[in-house]
C-alpha positions in Angstrom: 123.9 56.5 71.3 125.6 53.1 71.1 123.4 52.0 68.1 124.2 55.1 66.1 127.9 54.5 66.3 127.4 50.8 65.5 125.6 51.6 62.2 128.6 53.6 61.0 130.7 50.4 60.8 128.1 48.1 59.1 128.9 47.2 55.5 127.9 44.6 53.0 130.1 41.5 53.6 129.7 40.1 50.2 128.1 40.5 46.7 126.5 38.2 44.3 127.8 37.7 40.8 127.4 35.6 37.6 130.2 33.6 35.9 129.7 32.6 32.3 131.9 30.9 29.7 132.1 31.0 26.0 131.3 27.3 25.6 128.2 27.3 27.8 125.0 29.2 27.3 124.2 29.3 31.0 125.6 31.3 33.9 126.9 30.2 37.3 126.0 32.1 40.4 128.8 33.0 42.7 129.3 34.7 46.0 132.0 37.4 45.9 134.0 37.5 49.2 136.8 39.9 48.4 137.5 42.6 45.9 141.2 43.0 45.1 143.0 45.4 42.7 143.8 42.4 40.4 140.6 40.5 40.7 138.1 38.9 43.1 137.7 35.9 45.4 134.5 34.0 44.8 132.7 30.9 46.0 130.7 28.6 43.7 128.7 25.5 44.2 131.1 22.6 44.8 129.4 20.5 42.1 130.0 23.1 39.4 133.0 22.8 37.1 134.4 26.3 36.3 136.7 26.6 33.2 140.0 28.4 33.3 138.7 31.5 31.6 135.3 33.0 32.3 133.3 36.3 32.1 132.4 37.8 35.5 129.4 40.1 36.0 128.6 41.9 39.3 125.9 44.5 39.6 127.4 46.4 42.5 130.2 47.5 42.2 129.7 47.4 38.4 132.1 44.8 37.1 131.6 43.2 33.7 134.9 41.7 32.4 136.8 38.6 31.4 138.7 36.8 34.1 141.1 33.9 34.4 141.0 31.4 37.3 144.4 31.6 38.8 143.8 29.8 42.1 141.4 27.0 43.2 140.8 25.8 46.7 137.7 23.6 46.8 134.8 25.8 45.8 136.7 29.0 46.4 138.3 30.6 43.3 140.5 33.6 42.8 139.6 35.3 39.5 142.2 37.6 38.0 141.0 40.4 35.6 142.2 39.9 32.1 142.9 42.9 29.7 
């Protein structure tokens, strides 16, 4: 009985996404920690330099849109959706 109730509250804690920029042919993998109405919080490899504007792709939930980096704290970034 206890295990059945416990499964009800289990959810994915994060998603995996790809960040790309117009001046680079490759993509940067990122870990998405939080989905917000205006954007997402992601973590990238600390050695990677992320430009101020990027394109973010996430399979689930389906997100494929341009973003601006509006906050940087070490390897954690807040990406705001651009229109």
